[in-house]
C-alpha positions in Angstrom: 0.0 0.0 0.0 1.3 3.4 -0.9 1.3 6.1 1.8 0.4 9.6 0.5 3.2 12.1 0.7 2.8 14.8 3.3 4.6 17.3 1.1 2.2 16.5 -1.8 -1.0 17.0 0.2 -0.9 18.9 3.4 1.7 21.6 2.5 0.0 22.7 -0.8 -3.3 22.7 1.1 -1.8 24.9 3.8 -0.4 27.3 1.2 -3.7 27.6 -0.6 -5.4 28.4 2.7 -2.8 31.1 3.6 -3.3 32.6 0.2 -7.0 32.7 0.6 -6.7 34.3 4.0 -4.3 36.9 2.7 -6.7 37.7 -0.2 -9.6 38.1 2.1 -7.6 40.3 4.5 -6.5 42.5 1.6 -10.1 42.8 0.3 -11.3 43.8 3.7 -8.8 46.6 4.0 -10.8 49.6 2.7 -9.0 52.6 1.2 -11.6 55.0 2.8 -11.7 56.4 6.3 -13.7 59.1 8.0 -12.8 61.3 11.0 -14.4 63.9 13.3 -12.2 66.8 14.3 -12.0 69.9 16.4 -9.5 72.7 17.0 -8.6 76.2 15.9 -10.5 75.9 12.6 -13.7 74.9 14.4 -15.4 71.5 14.5 -16.1 69.2 11.5 -15.1 66.1 9.7 -12.9 64.7 6.9 -13.0 61.8 4.4 -9.6 60.1 3.7 -8.6 58.2 0.5 -5.5 56.0 0.5 -2.9 56.7 -2.2 0.2 54.8 -3.2 3.7 55.5 -1.8 2.6 55.9 1.8 0.3 58.9 1.1 -3.3 59.8 1.3 -5.6 62.7 0.5 -8.5 64.1 2.5 -11.4 66.5 2.0 -12.8 68.2 5.1 -15.1 70.9 6.4 -15.1 72.9 9.6 -17.4 75.4 11.3 -17.7 77.4 14.6 -19.0 80.8 15.7 -18.6 82.9 18.8 -19.2 86.4 20.1 -16.2 88.7 20.1 -15.5 92.4 21.1 -12.9 94.6 19.5 -11.6 98.1 20.6 -9.9 99.8 17.7 -9.1 103.5 17.1 -11.3 104.6 20.0 -14.3 102.7 18.7 -15.8 99.7 20.6 -17.2 97.0 18.4 -19.4 94.2 19.4 -19.6 91.4 17.0 -19.2 87.7 16.1 -16.5 85.5 14.6 -17.5 82.8 12.1 -15.0 80.2 11.3 -15.9 78.2 8.2 -13.6 76.4 5.8 -13.4 73.5 3.4 -10.0 71.8 3.0 -8.3 69.6 0.4 -5.1 68.2 1.9 -2.5 65.6 1.0 -0.5 63.7 3.6 2.8 61.9 3.1 4.2 59.5 5.7 8.0 59.6 5.0 8.9 57.0 7.7 6.0 54.7 6.7 4.4 55.3 10.2 2.1 57.8 11.8 4.2 60.9 11.3 3.0 62.9 8.4 3.8 66.0 6.3 0.7 67.8 5.1 0.1 70.4 2.4 -3.0 71.6 0.5 -5.5 74.4 0.1 -8.5 75.7 2.0 -11.6 77.5 0.8 -11.7 80.2 3.5 -15.1 81.7 4.5 -13.8 83.0 7.9 -15.5 86.3 8.8 -15.6 88.9 11.6 -18.9 90.9 11.8 -18.7 94.2 13.7 -21.3 96.6 15.2 -20.0 99.7 16.8 -21.4 100.9 20.2 -21.7 104.7 20.7 -20.3 106.2 23.9 -22.6 108.8 25.5 -24.7 108.9 22.4 -21.9 109.8 20.1 -19.4 107.9 17.8 -15.8 109.0 17.9 -14.4 108.0 14.5 -10.8 109.0 13.7 -10.9 111.5 16.6 -14.0 113.2 15.2 -17.3 113.0 17.1 -20.6 112.3 15.5 -24.0 112.5 17.3 -26.5 109.7 16.9 -28.4 112.0 14.5 -25.4 112.3 12.2 -24.3 108.7 12.5 -27.1 106.4 13.5 -25.2 103.1 13.1 -21.7 101.9 12.3 -21.2 98.3 11.1 -18.3 96.5 9.5 -16.9 93.2 8.3 -13.5 91.6 8.1 -12.8 88.9 5.5 -9.8 87.1 4.1 -8.6 85.5 0.9 -10.9 82.7 -0.3 -8.2 80.2 -1.5 -5.5 79.8 1.2 -2.4 77.5 1.2 -1.9 75.2 4.2 1.3 73.6 5.4 1.8 71.5 8.5 3.0 68.4 10.2 1.0 65.8 12.2 0.6 62.4 13.7 -1.9 59.8 12.5 -2.4 57.3 9.7 -5.9 55.9 9.3 -4.6 53.2 7.0 -2.1 51.7 9.4 -3.2 49.4 12.3 -6.8 48.7 13.3 -10.0 50.3 12.3 -10.0 53.2 14.9 -7.5 56.0 14.4 -6.5 59.2 16.2 -4.8 62.2 14.7 -3.1 65.5 15.5 -2.4 68.3 13.0 -0.1 71.4 13.7 0.3 73.9 10.9 -0.4 77.3 9.5 -3.0 78.7 7.1 -2.0 81.8 5.1 -5.1 83.9 4.9 -3.4 87.0 3.5 -4.0 90.6 4.4 -7.5 91.0 6.0 -10.1 93.0 4.0 -12.0 95.5 6.1 -15.2 97.4 5.2 -17.1 99.9 7.5 -20.5 101.2 6.7 -22.3 104.1 8.4 -25.9 105.3 8.2 -27.3 108.8 9.2 -27.3 112.4 8.1 -23.5 112.6 7.8 -23.3 109.9 5.1 -22.0 111.3 1.9 -19.8 113.9 3.5 -16.1 113.9 2.6 -15.1 114.1 6.3 -17.1 111.0 7.3 -15.7 109.2 4.3 -12.1 110.0 5.3 -12.8 109.0 8.9 -14.3 105.7 7.9 -11.3 104.9 5.7 -9.0 105.7 8.6 -11.0 103.6 11.0 -11.0 100.7 8.6 -7.2 101.0 8.3 -6.9 100.9 12.1 -9.1 97.7 12.3 -7.0 96.2 9.5 -3.9 96.9 11.5 -5.4 95.4 14.6 -6.4 92.1 12.9 -3.3 91.8 10.7 -1.9 89.2 13.1 -4.4 86.7 11.7 -2.6 86.9 8.3 -0.9 83.7 9.3 -3.5 81.6 11.1 -2.2 78.9 13.5 -3.9 75.5 13.1 -4.1 72.9 15.8 -6.6 70.1 15.2 -7.3 66.8 17.0 -9.3 64.0 15.3 -10.7 60.6 15.9 -11.7 58.4 13.0 -12.6 55.0 11.6 -11.4 53.0 8.6 -14.0 50.9 7.0 
């Protein structure tokens, strides 16, 4: 009686089983992940797509609003800050781990809305006083460039390890020189003096918020790879 060879039966079977398991594991590893995030850009989420060469790309959105007061050029402004942005970023993991270099662009809809508060019934604009009859309201807005480059570093790789992932981003968003507009209503509207004073006041506000030209970014995220 001939005894079957172990090498001819068991070993090829084991190899086939290992190949099937590897194939199933590869098929289960999805190239898509999602994260929720919060930080200096606001709160939001991102969708990740795995790329070759230890890279990935992500599309995200962020939003947050809060009240904010500003004193500029002798004028007190009450207002609000709206943080709203959409980002398209690419990550590269140079050491094939969680450390990443990030670059990309953001659609920037960040905005400061301003409403001046009169002192003693008068507005003092560029050292000139206007009664409530001459200037009944003074409002303004601060906006930034719409398309802004982003550069940063971080920790996190949703396509390495298990399904759950955590991330940290540290970087800077170049918003450019802020754009300031001030609008007044009242009997003095149309006068050359008020026009010059509004231009000077807008320049002072621009100088006060110029520090946001380079906007610091710090974001923490938690996500899941499908």
